[in-house]
PAMILUM-693987 format. One line per 8 residues: number of its first residue (from 1); for each residue x, y, z of N, C-alpha, C, O. Coordinates in Angstrom, 2 decimals. Last residue first. Example, Ala and Ser with C-alpha at 12.3 -4.5 7.8 and 13.67 -1.06 7.14 Angstrom:
// PAMILUM-693987
2> 12.85 -2.25 7.08 13.67 -1.06 7.14 12.90 0.03 7.87 13.41 1.14 8.04; 13.19 -5.69 7.80 12.30 -4.50 7.80 13.20 -3.30 7.80 14.24 -3.32 8.46
***
This chain:
// PAMILUM-693987
171> 21.43 -24.01 27.25 20.85 -22.70 27.27 21.72 -21.68 28.03 21.35 -20.51 28.13; 23.89 -25.84 25.57 23.14 -25.65 26.89 22.73 -24.17 26.93 23.52 -23.25 26.69; 25.13 -25.70 23.29 24.00 -26.53 23.28 23.27 -26.50 24.58 22.18 -27.06 24.71; 26.32 -22.67 21.78 26.24 -23.65 22.91 25.11 -24.58 22.67 24.20 -24.26 21.91; 26.40 -21.34 19.40 27.44 -21.05 20.40 27.48 -22.08 21.54 28.52 -22.31 22.15; 26.06 -21.24 16.14 25.62 -22.09 17.20 26.67 -22.04 18.30 27.74 -22.65 18.15; 25.60 -18.25 14.48 26.59 -19.21 15.05 25.95 -19.96 16.14 25.34 -19.36 17.02; 24.63 -16.40 11.57 24.45 -16.86 12.95 25.44 -17.91 13.26 26.09 -18.42 12.35
163> 23.84 -13.75 9.43 24.82 -14.70 9.90 24.54 -15.08 11.31 24.26 -14.23 12.15; 21.09 -13.24 7.50 21.62 -12.90 8.85 22.56 -14.05 9.21 22.13 -15.20 9.29; 19.60 -13.40 5.13 21.08 -13.11 5.11 21.61 -12.63 6.40 22.46 -11.75 6.45; 17.08 -14.50 5.22 17.26 -13.00 5.39 18.67 -12.56 5.47 18.93 -11.43 5.86; 17.42 -17.16 5.12 16.71 -16.49 4.07 16.82 -14.97 4.05 16.67 -14.29 3.03; 18.73 -17.62 7.56 19.46 -17.88 6.35 18.76 -17.13 5.12 19.42 -16.58 4.24; 16.78 -17.01 9.46 18.03 -16.30 9.48 18.74 -16.44 8.12 19.29 -15.47 7.60; 14.76 -18.92 8.69 14.44 -17.46 8.70 15.77 -16.64 8.66 15.87 -15.68 7.89
155> 16.26 -21.31 9.23 15.75 -20.96 7.86 15.42 -19.51 7.74 15.78 -18.90 6.73; 16.71 -21.10 11.99 17.83 -21.13 11.05 17.40 -20.80 9.67 18.10 -20.08 8.97; 14.02 -21.22 12.96 14.89 -20.02 13.18 15.99 -19.98 12.26 16.26 -18.91 11.72; 13.32 -23.78 11.97 12.55 -22.57 11.53 13.43 -21.37 11.71 13.59 -20.57 10.79; 15.08 -25.37 13.44 15.13 -25.30 11.96 14.42 -24.10 11.41 14.89 -23.48 10.46; 14.09 -24.88 16.07 15.46 -24.61 15.61 15.61 -24.45 14.17 16.22 -23.49 13.70; 11.50 -25.81 15.95 11.70 -24.44 16.24 13.12 -23.98 15.86 13.32 -22.86 15.39; 12.00 -28.56 15.27 11.18 -27.70 14.41 11.49 -26.21 14.62 11.72 -25.46 13.67
147> 13.42 -29.62 17.39 14.00 -29.49 16.09 13.31 -28.56 15.16 13.93 -27.85 14.37; 12.98 -27.86 20.48 12.60 -28.82 19.42 13.32 -28.60 18.11 13.76 -27.49 17.79; 14.22 -25.95 22.17 13.95 -27.27 22.67 13.59 -28.33 21.62 13.84 -29.52 21.82; 16.55 -23.39 22.03 15.52 -24.09 21.28 15.41 -25.49 21.87 16.43 -26.16 22.05; 17.14 -20.63 24.28 17.43 -21.95 23.78 16.28 -22.61 23.12 15.14 -22.46 23.55; 17.19 -18.33 21.45 17.03 -19.60 22.11 16.96 -19.57 23.57 16.72 -18.49 24.11; 19.64 -16.09 20.42 18.30 -16.62 20.18 18.26 -18.02 20.84 19.23 -18.78 20.77; 21.46 -13.08 21.24 21.24 -14.52 21.39 19.76 -14.99 21.06 18.80 -14.32 21.42
139> 23.84 -10.87 20.59 22.41 -11.08 20.31 22.23 -12.62 20.27 22.77 -13.32 19.41; 26.16 -9.44 22.80 25.85 -10.63 21.93 24.32 -10.72 21.79 23.61 -10.66 22.79; 28.37 -7.03 23.15 26.93 -7.22 23.28 26.59 -8.32 22.33 26.72 -8.13 21.12; 31.50 -6.73 24.95 30.68 -7.06 23.73 29.25 -7.33 24.10 28.94 -7.79 25.20; 34.23 -5.05 26.20 32.83 -5.41 26.37 32.17 -5.65 25.01 32.28 -4.85 24.08; 37.60 -5.98 26.96 36.59 -5.37 26.07 35.23 -5.86 26.33 35.08 -7.03 26.67; 39.38 -7.48 28.36 38.72 -6.40 29.00 37.68 -5.63 28.25 36.97 -4.78 28.78; 40.37 -9.77 27.24 41.13 -8.50 26.93 40.53 -7.30 27.71 41.13 -6.23 27.73
131> 38.38 -11.60 27.80 39.63 -11.64 28.53 40.48 -10.47 28.36 41.28 -10.16 29.25; 35.24 -9.74 27.65 36.28 -10.63 27.14 37.45 -10.62 27.99 37.58 -9.75 28.86; 32.11 -9.63 28.97 33.46 -8.99 29.09 34.47 -10.05 28.67 34.53 -11.13 29.26; 28.95 -9.22 27.63 29.97 -10.14 27.92 31.33 -9.34 27.95 31.61 -8.52 27.08; 25.49 -9.03 27.79 26.68 -8.27 27.88 27.70 -9.15 28.32 27.49 -9.84 29.31; 23.08 -10.15 25.59 23.90 -10.49 26.64 25.17 -9.71 26.65 25.89 -9.69 25.65; 19.83 -9.73 24.51 21.17 -9.20 24.37 21.94 -9.52 25.69 21.47 -9.18 26.78; 17.64 -12.06 22.88 18.08 -11.34 24.08 19.51 -10.77 23.77 20.24 -11.25 22.91
123> 14.77 -12.60 20.75 16.22 -12.58 21.00 16.50 -11.83 22.33 15.66 -11.07 22.81; 12.36 -14.14 18.67 12.71 -13.58 19.95 14.17 -13.67 20.22 14.78 -14.70 19.94; 11.39 -13.35 15.46 12.26 -14.17 16.21 12.55 -13.41 17.59 12.92 -12.23 17.62; 10.00 -12.00 13.44 9.29 -12.81 14.37 10.11 -13.78 15.12 9.67 -14.89 15.41; 11.42 -10.18 12.08 11.39 -11.51 11.40 10.65 -12.50 12.36 10.68 -13.71 12.12; 11.46 -8.15 13.85 10.64 -7.91 12.65 10.48 -9.22 11.84 9.56 -9.35 11.03; 13.20 -9.13 15.64 11.85 -9.01 16.06 10.96 -8.82 14.84 9.82 -9.28 14.83; 15.54 -8.78 14.13 15.11 -10.12 14.40 13.65 -10.15 14.87 12.92 -11.08 14.53
115> 15.73 -6.04 14.09 15.62 -6.69 12.87 15.08 -8.11 13.09 14.26 -8.59 12.32; 16.05 -5.63 16.89 14.85 -5.12 16.25 14.66 -5.78 14.89 13.52 -6.07 14.53; 18.59 -6.74 17.23 17.47 -7.39 17.98 16.15 -6.92 17.29 15.23 -7.72 17.12; 20.12 -4.98 15.71 20.02 -6.41 15.20 18.83 -7.11 15.93 18.15 -7.95 15.34; 19.75 -2.71 17.36 19.31 -2.69 16.03 19.15 -4.09 15.43 18.17 -4.35 14.74; 20.94 -3.58 19.73 19.53 -3.27 19.74 19.01 -3.24 18.33 17.89 -3.71 18.10; 23.61 -3.69 18.75 22.95 -4.98 19.22 21.46 -4.73 19.27 20.73 -5.63 18.87; 24.11 -0.99 18.26 24.08 -1.93 17.10 23.41 -3.19 17.53 22.67 -3.76 16.72
107> 23.93 -0.06 20.89 23.05 0.45 19.86 22.89 -0.52 18.75 21.79 -0.86 18.32; 26.01 -1.13 22.35 24.63 -1.68 22.57 23.65 -1.22 21.50 22.66 -1.90 21.22; 29.07 -1.95 20.56 28.18 -0.98 21.26 26.77 -1.53 21.29 26.36 -2.28 20.41; 30.25 -4.16 19.45 30.97 -3.34 20.40 30.14 -2.41 21.18 30.44 -2.09 22.33; 28.52 -7.34 19.07 28.75 -5.88 18.75 29.54 -5.20 19.81 29.51 -5.61 20.97; 27.58 -10.17 17.42 28.39 -9.68 18.54 28.84 -8.27 18.20 29.47 -8.04 17.17; 24.91 -12.27 16.39 25.76 -11.12 16.20 26.42 -10.78 17.49 25.88 -11.06 18.56; 23.29 -14.35 16.91 23.06 -13.70 15.64 23.86 -12.32 15.57 23.52 -11.41 14.82
99> 23.71 -17.56 18.14 24.20 -16.20 18.32 23.98 -15.48 16.99 24.47 -15.98 15.98; 21.56 -20.01 19.57 22.16 -19.35 18.41 22.58 -17.93 18.74 21.93 -17.21 19.49; 21.39 -22.96 21.47 21.34 -21.46 21.41 22.08 -21.02 20.22 23.12 -21.59 19.88; 19.50 -25.87 22.24 20.50 -25.21 21.32 20.27 -23.71 21.42 19.13 -23.24 21.44; 19.29 -28.47 24.69 18.75 -27.19 24.11 19.92 -26.56 23.31 21.10 -26.68 23.66; 19.75 -31.90 23.75 20.17 -30.72 24.52 19.59 -29.41 23.94 19.42 -29.34 22.72; 18.14 -33.47 22.14 18.79 -34.06 23.30 19.23 -32.99 24.26 19.09 -33.15 25.47; 15.00 -32.04 21.16 16.41 -32.16 21.01 17.01 -32.75 22.27 16.46 -32.56 23.35
91> 11.96 -33.62 20.22 12.74 -32.91 21.26 14.21 -33.17 21.12 14.65 -34.31 20.98; 10.05 -33.12 17.35 11.08 -33.96 18.03 11.90 -33.10 19.05 12.42 -32.03 18.73; 8.28 -31.70 15.87 8.02 -31.76 17.32 8.99 -32.60 18.04 8.83 -32.81 19.25; 9.34 -31.96 13.37 9.04 -30.58 13.84 8.74 -30.61 15.30 8.94 -29.58 15.96; 9.55 -34.58 12.65 10.75 -33.96 13.22 10.48 -32.57 13.72 11.31 -32.02 14.45; 7.39 -37.12 13.40 7.43 -35.78 12.78 8.55 -35.01 13.43 8.52 -34.79 14.64; 8.99 -40.36 13.52 8.22 -39.29 14.11 8.42 -37.96 13.39 9.49 -37.70 12.85; 10.80 -41.95 12.27 9.39 -41.99 11.69 8.55 -40.90 12.37 7.50 -40.55 11.86
83> 13.12 -41.83 13.67 13.09 -41.07 12.42 11.69 -41.04 11.80 11.41 -40.23 10.92; 12.53 -41.20 17.10 12.67 -42.17 16.04 12.49 -41.34 14.76 11.82 -40.30 14.76; 14.43 -38.84 19.09 13.22 -39.41 18.56 13.57 -40.42 17.46 14.70 -40.50 16.97; 16.25 -36.62 19.97 15.77 -37.75 20.75 14.42 -38.21 20.24 13.40 -37.99 20.88; 18.81 -35.65 17.83 17.36 -35.56 18.12 17.00 -36.79 18.86 17.37 -37.90 18.46; 21.77 -33.63 17.64 21.06 -34.89 17.95 19.67 -34.72 18.28 19.31 -33.76 18.94; 23.36 -31.82 15.26 22.37 -31.69 16.32 21.71 -33.04 16.51 21.11 -33.54 15.56; 25.06 -32.18 13.19 25.72 -32.18 14.55 24.64 -32.09 15.64 24.95 -32.28 16.81
75> 23.70 -31.81 10.86 23.94 -33.18 11.29 24.47 -33.21 12.67 24.35 -34.25 13.32; 21.20 -29.14 11.35 22.49 -29.65 10.94 22.75 -31.12 11.43 22.06 -31.59 12.34; 18.09 -28.68 9.97 18.85 -29.05 11.14 20.13 -29.66 10.77 20.18 -30.59 9.97; 16.56 -28.47 7.75 17.62 -27.42 7.95 18.48 -27.78 9.19 19.53 -27.18 9.39; 14.58 -30.29 7.86 15.78 -30.69 7.13 16.92 -29.63 7.26 18.08 -29.89 6.93; 12.39 -29.08 8.97 13.34 -29.80 9.91 14.62 -30.25 9.16 15.63 -30.56 9.80; 11.14 -28.18 6.78 11.80 -27.19 7.62 12.79 -27.86 8.60 13.82 -27.31 8.98; 10.07 -30.55 5.89 11.03 -29.85 5.04 11.83 -28.81 5.84 13.02 -28.59 5.61
67> 8.38 -31.17 7.98 9.53 -32.10 7.68 10.53 -31.41 6.84 11.73 -31.62 7.01; 6.60 -29.06 7.77 7.38 -29.16 8.98 8.60 -30.13 8.74 9.70 -29.90 9.24; 5.46 -29.60 5.26 6.26 -28.37 5.47 7.14 -28.51 6.69 8.31 -28.12 6.66; 4.08 -31.91 5.96 5.18 -31.99 4.95 6.05 -30.75 5.08 7.28 -30.86 5.02; 2.22 -30.89 7.76 3.14 -31.92 8.25 4.35 -31.99 7.27 5.49 -32.13 7.70; 0.63 -29.16 6.22 1.52 -28.65 7.26 2.52 -29.63 7.71 3.64 -29.23 8.03; 0.60 -29.91 2.69 0.09 -30.04 4.05 1.12 -29.58 5.04 2.32 -29.60 4.76; 0.53 -27.70 0.02 1.38 -28.55 0.81 0.86 -28.73 2.18 0.67 -27.71 2.85
59> -1.79 -27.65 -2.50 -1.47 -27.16 -1.21 -0.65 -28.11 -0.46 -1.05 -29.26 -0.28; -1.93 -26.80 -5.95 -1.72 -27.83 -4.94 -1.29 -27.13 -3.62 -0.53 -26.16 -3.64; -4.44 -25.54 -8.11 -3.20 -25.35 -7.25 -3.14 -26.49 -6.23 -4.14 -27.02 -5.75; -6.88 -25.88 -9.31 -5.74 -26.44 -9.93 -4.46 -26.35 -9.06 -3.50 -27.07 -9.33; -8.73 -24.50 -7.70 -8.81 -25.92 -7.77 -7.63 -26.58 -8.34 -7.33 -27.72 -7.97; -7.88 -21.81 -8.35 -7.70 -22.35 -7.00 -7.80 -23.85 -6.96 -7.01 -24.47 -6.24; -8.70 -21.59 -11.03 -7.31 -21.55 -10.69 -7.04 -22.15 -9.32 -6.08 -22.90 -9.14; -11.50 -21.73 -10.63 -10.84 -22.74 -11.45 -9.33 -22.78 -11.14 -8.74 -23.85 -11.01
51> -11.96 -19.46 -9.10 -12.23 -20.84 -8.51 -11.62 -21.91 -9.30 -11.24 -22.94 -8.74; -11.13 -17.32 -10.82 -10.51 -17.59 -9.54 -10.77 -19.02 -9.01 -9.85 -19.68 -8.52; -12.15 -16.42 -13.13 -11.43 -17.70 -13.19 -10.80 -18.12 -11.84 -10.07 -19.10 -11.74; -15.07 -14.79 -14.21 -14.02 -14.95 -13.23 -13.43 -16.31 -13.33 -14.15 -17.28 -13.59; -16.72 -12.58 -16.17 -16.11 -13.89 -16.27 -14.94 -13.94 -15.25 -13.95 -13.23 -15.41; -19.92 -11.00 -16.26 -18.48 -11.00 -15.80 -17.98 -12.44 -15.80 -18.71 -13.38 -15.47; -21.69 -11.03 -19.37 -21.63 -11.28 -17.92 -20.22 -11.32 -17.51 -19.36 -11.65 -18.32; -21.87 -10.73 -22.05 -21.92 -9.48 -21.29 -21.86 -9.76 -19.85 -21.96 -8.81 -19.07
43> -21.57 -12.87 -23.66 -22.96 -12.59 -23.30 -23.04 -11.31 -22.32 -24.12 -10.92 -21.87; -18.85 -13.21 -24.20 -19.75 -12.97 -25.31 -21.19 -12.51 -24.89 -21.90 -11.86 -25.65; -17.54 -11.74 -21.21 -17.46 -12.64 -22.26 -18.52 -12.28 -23.33 -19.01 -11.15 -23.35; -15.75 -9.07 -19.65 -16.99 -9.64 -20.15 -16.80 -10.63 -21.18 -15.95 -10.43 -22.04; -13.34 -7.88 -18.92 -14.13 -8.57 -17.89 -15.41 -9.21 -18.49 -16.11 -9.89 -17.73; -10.02 -8.12 -19.99 -11.35 -7.79 -20.37 -12.34 -8.60 -19.47 -12.20 -9.82 -19.31; -7.58 -9.10 -19.30 -8.08 -7.96 -18.55 -9.49 -7.68 -18.89 -10.15 -7.01 -18.09; -7.11 -11.11 -21.15 -7.25 -11.53 -19.78 -7.80 -10.37 -18.89 -8.42 -10.63 -17.86
35> -6.67 -9.75 -23.57 -7.93 -10.38 -23.34 -8.19 -10.80 -21.88 -9.33 -10.84 -21.43; -5.04 -6.55 -23.01 -5.08 -8.01 -23.28 -6.41 -8.64 -22.94 -7.17 -8.12 -22.12; -5.54 -3.55 -24.70 -5.75 -4.27 -23.48 -5.86 -5.79 -23.79 -6.62 -6.23 -24.65; -5.27 -2.18 -27.06 -4.10 -2.86 -26.62 -4.35 -3.76 -25.34 -3.52 -4.59 -24.97; -7.68 -0.84 -27.40 -7.41 -1.91 -28.23 -6.17 -2.73 -27.83 -6.05 -3.89 -28.24; -7.30 1.16 -25.49 -8.38 0.17 -25.26 -8.18 -1.03 -26.19 -8.48 -2.16 -25.79; -5.38 2.77 -26.72 -5.06 1.98 -25.48 -6.04 0.89 -25.17 -5.68 -0.16 -24.66; -6.90 3.80 -28.80 -5.75 2.95 -29.10 -5.36 2.12 -27.86 -5.05 0.93 -27.96
27> -8.77 5.32 -27.38 -9.19 4.16 -28.19 -8.08 3.25 -28.56 -8.28 2.03 -28.64; -6.99 7.21 -26.36 -7.69 6.33 -25.48 -8.21 5.10 -26.16 -8.12 3.99 -25.64; -6.12 8.51 -28.74 -5.17 7.79 -27.91 -5.85 6.81 -26.93 -5.34 5.71 -26.70; -8.52 9.63 -29.54 -7.94 8.66 -30.42 -6.94 7.81 -29.60 -6.90 6.58 -29.72; -8.86 11.45 -27.43 -9.84 10.45 -27.64 -9.31 9.27 -28.51 -9.61 8.11 -28.25; -6.59 13.14 -27.94 -6.70 12.42 -26.76 -7.70 11.24 -26.79 -7.43 10.17 -26.24; -7.31 14.14 -30.47 -6.10 13.31 -30.34 -6.11 12.50 -29.06 -5.71 11.33 -29.05; -9.52 15.66 -29.73 -9.67 14.48 -30.70 -8.53 13.59 -30.63 -8.70 12.37 -30.71
19> -8.28 17.60 -28.07 -9.32 16.73 -27.59 -9.45 15.47 -28.48 -9.47 14.35 -27.98; -6.65 18.77 -30.03 -6.04 18.13 -28.83 -7.04 17.19 -28.23 -6.68 16.06 -27.91; -8.55 19.97 -31.74 -7.63 18.94 -32.23 -7.01 18.10 -31.06 -6.88 16.88 -31.15; -9.77 21.72 -29.92 -10.55 20.71 -30.50 -9.61 19.52 -31.04 -9.86 18.34 -30.82; -7.57 23.49 -29.40 -8.22 22.75 -28.34 -9.07 21.57 -28.80 -9.10 20.53 -28.14; -7.00 24.50 -31.99 -5.98 23.67 -31.31 -6.60 22.90 -30.16 -6.22 21.75 -29.93; -9.42 25.86 -32.46 -8.95 24.88 -33.32 -7.98 23.91 -32.66 -8.12 22.69 -32.74; -9.25 27.79 -30.26 -10.35 26.82 -30.34 -9.95 25.65 -31.29 -10.15 24.50 -30.91
11> -6.86 29.08 -30.81 -7.01 28.48 -29.53 -8.19 27.42 -29.59 -8.09 26.33 -29.02; -7.52 30.19 -33.29 -6.43 29.20 -33.29 -6.54 28.47 -31.93 -6.31 27.26 -31.92; -9.56 32.02 -32.54 -9.87 30.95 -33.46 -8.80 29.86 -33.32 -9.16 28.68 -33.23; -7.98 33.75 -30.92 -9.05 33.00 -30.32 -9.50 31.83 -31.21 -9.79 30.75 -30.69; -6.43 34.94 -32.91 -5.79 34.21 -31.83 -6.85 33.22 -31.17 -6.57 32.05 -30.93; -8.33 36.30 -34.41 -7.56 35.22 -35.05 -6.91 34.34 -33.98 -6.84 33.12 -34.14; -9.16 38.23 -32.51 -10.11 37.24 -32.98 -9.36 36.06 -33.64 -9.75 34.92 -33.42; -6.70 39.65 -32.35 -7.22 38.99 -31.15 -8.26 37.94 -31.52 -8.28 36.86 -30.92
3> -6.25 40.78 -34.81 -5.31 39.76 -34.29 -5.93 38.94 -33.13 -5.69 37.74 -32.98; -9.43 41.04 -36.66 -8.32 41.51 -35.80 -7.46 40.40 -35.34 -7.83 39.23 -35.44; -10.44 41.06 -39.95 -10.38 40.33 -38.72 -9.18 40.82 -37.96 -8.09 41.00 -38.50
***
């Protein structure tokens, strides 16, 4: 037998052994699959648990979520309504404006405004000249007329680690 024929035999033997090892590995992985991922029950029909899980979940009504969001309103904010009224639609005694940043250059202020836009918050940039003559670009939100809109904005800012400041109660 020549060296070339011997080489081809080893290639065939190695190829067959590699294929068998791969099939054994796939069978091993199939045995590791958790029961939750197997799609058939004893009768071979698909088994779905979506409707059962959906029925067990509780859904918070919109009114309750509005009251929870309104709890973010600070104590310093006065509300013109009775406490029994849904706070999300309660009109504030005075409009509230929030400042979400003050920057030396407009580019940074535009970047913050873009971040707020991605959070679904409308903002404006106000150019302000300080007493020292320096120019600052302030990113402002508001004015907010209702407690619900104010508390929602505050919650979004807080959850996304954006520092804010209540700069005025008049727009």
